[in-house]
Structures are given as C-alpha cells and as structure tokens.
N, C-alpha and C positions, 0 to 999 in steps of 0.2 A: 403890846410893848412893855406891859408891866410884868410879864412872865417871860424872861429871855429864853429859858429852855423850851417852853412851849412854842414861842415864836420861831426858834431854830427848827423845831420839828415840823411846824407848818411850812416853812420855807423849803425844807428837804422834801416834803410831800408834794409841794407845788413843782419843784424841779423834777421829781420822779414822774408825775403824771403829765406834765407839760414841759418836756425838756426844750431848752432854747435852740438846740441844733438837731437836725435829723439824725445824725449818727457820725460815724467816722470810719477810719481804717487803721489797721495795725499790720505790721509785718511780723510773721512768725519767726522767732529767734531759734526755734528748733522744730523738728518734725512733730506734729501734733494731730490729735483727732478732736474734731469739734462737731458736736451733734451727729456723730457717726461718719463724718467726712474726713478723709485724710488731707491734712494741710502740710505740704512740704516746707521745710525751712526756707526762709527768704521769700515766700509767697505772701501776697496781701490778702487780708480778710476785711470785708466791709460789714459793719454792724449798724442796726437801726435802734437808736436809744428807746424809742417808744415800745418796741417789742421786748427789749432786754428788761426794761423797768416794769413790765407787766408779766414777768415769769412767776406763776403761782407757787412754784417750789421755793422761791426766794421771798416773794411778797404775797402772803395770803390775802385773799380778797383784792386782787390787783387792780380792779377798776374802781375801787372805793377810795374816797379821800379820808385817810385815817392817820393823822399826825401822831397819834399815840403809838403807832408801830415803831417809831424811832426811839421810844423810851421802853419799849417792850421787846418783842422778838427780834426786831431789826436794829436794836441799839448797837452802836459801834460798827454798823455795816454800811456806812456812807460810801465806802469804796465800791459798792455794787452799782452806784450811780455812775453812768458813763456819759454824762452830758458834756463834760469838759475833758481835755487831755490831762494826763498826770505823768509822774515820773520825774527824772532829774531836771527837765526843763518844763515843769508843769505850767499849765495855762493860768493866766491871771483872772480868767473868766469867773471862777467860783466866788472870788472875793468881790469882784465888781457886781456880779449878780446879786450877792447878799446886800450890798450897799443900795443898789437900785431898787430892789424889792422892799427893803426897810424904809427908804425914803418915800416910795410910793404909798406904802401902808400908812406912814406918818402923815403924808399930805392928804390922804383920802379917808382918814378915820376920824 
C-alpha cells in the first residue's frame, strides 16, 4: 500500500494470472484471420482469458507471477488483458475489481 505503482503492477498481474471471468465473445466488424482461421464479418468469436493472458509472445514467462513486467516490457500494455469488456460502453468491472482487491489487501495485511 506504501508503493502505489508496485501495488498497481501486483493487481494487474493478479488479474492476468487469475482473471475473474472465463472469457467472452466478440463479433467481427470486418473479415479477419485469427490464428490462421478465416472469421467472416458479423461472425462471433469466443476467447478464453486464461489462454490469452499466457501467450509467451506477449507475456514472457507467462506462468510466473512477475509484477515487474508492468513497469518493464509490458508497461502500457494493460489493453492486452481481456478480463473485462472495453470500448464505448466499457465494463465497470476493472474499477470495482481494483477497489475490492485493495480493500482485501488492506483488511488482511
């Protein structure tokens, strides 16, 4: 709690390794290729957060708890986390998640 930037990195790493939701779905707004598969416009795609957050090309040492990654190689890449929805009607979840985790840390530290 005394180092707010490190606490932020710890909370991002907790969200990366243990996302609060299994995944989600998106509708393709244009014809796309995803992992070698053709996805036509207006088709749905389902993703699993656990797998996305453990992509070694994005997150080196993906199974390790490394809060330092958020001030190093992955600084500014919070948008790669897909635990909550985003966009024009973004989910309130990230803010609530931050509050809940900070309160929990405060109560149990």
